C-alpha positions in Angstrom: -28.1 34.3 -19.8 -26.8 35.6 -16.5 -27.5 38.8 -14.6 -24.2 40.2 -13.2 -23.1 43.2 -11.3 -21.5 45.9 -13.5 -19.0 47.1 -11.0 -18.5 45.6 -7.5 -16.8 48.7 -6.0 -19.6 51.0 -7.3 -22.2 48.6 -5.9 -20.5 48.8 -2.4 -20.4 52.6 -2.8 -24.1 52.7 -3.6 -24.8 50.6 -0.5 -22.9 53.1 1.6 -24.6 56.1 0.0 -28.0 54.5 0.7 -27.0 53.6 4.2 -27.4 49.9 3.8 -25.3 47.1 5.1 -25.4 43.8 3.2 -27.6 42.4 6.0 -30.1 45.3 5.6 -30.1 44.9 1.9 -30.8 41.2 2.3 -33.7 41.9 4.6 -35.2 44.6 2.4 -34.7 42.5 -0.8 -36.0 39.3 1.0 -32.9 37.3 0.5 -30.4 35.9 3.1 -27.5 37.9 4.3 -25.1 35.3 2.9 -26.7 35.5 -0.5 -26.6 39.3 -0.4 -22.9 39.1 0.5 -22.2 36.7 -2.3 -23.9 38.9 -4.9 -22.0 41.9 -3.6 -18.7 40.1 -4.0 -19.6 38.9 -7.5 -19.5 35.3 -6.3 -23.1 34.6 -7.2 -25.5 36.1 -9.7 -29.0 37.0 -8.8 -32.1 35.7 -10.7 -34.4 38.2 -12.3 -36.8 38.5 -9.4 -34.0 39.0 -6.9 -32.3 41.6 -9.1 -35.5 43.4 -9.4 -36.0 43.4 -5.6 -32.4 44.7 -5.1 -33.0 47.5 -7.6 -36.3 48.4 -5.8 -34.6 48.3 -2.4 -31.8 50.6 -3.6 -34.1 52.8 -5.7 -32.1 52.4 -8.8 -32.8 51.2 -12.4 -31.6 47.7 -13.4 -29.1 49.1 -15.9 -27.4 51.2 -13.2 -26.0 48.2 -11.3 -26.6 45.1 -13.4 -26.0 43.8 -17.0 -27.1 40.7 -18.7 -24.4 38.4 -20.1 -25.4 36.2 -22.9 -23.5 32.9 -22.9 -22.5 31.6 -26.2 -22.5 27.9 -26.6 -20.9 26.5 -29.6 -22.2 23.3 -31.1 -19.7 20.5 -31.3 -20.2 17.7 -33.7 
């Protein structure tokens, strides 16, 4: 399973509305600026703890900005 951003543009809009830069989000969520930028671009997916800290930092519910993608792995014989 992977935690992924629902909408990259809406995430950037939320950052602006809350007055955060990616650097400030990183500091508040206790992650590096680079990691915050990668998450914001959709290049990396946060783990559960990081996603929770991002939601707390932005004062939003998990389902507002993230979704969980369940990977299907087929068995090959």
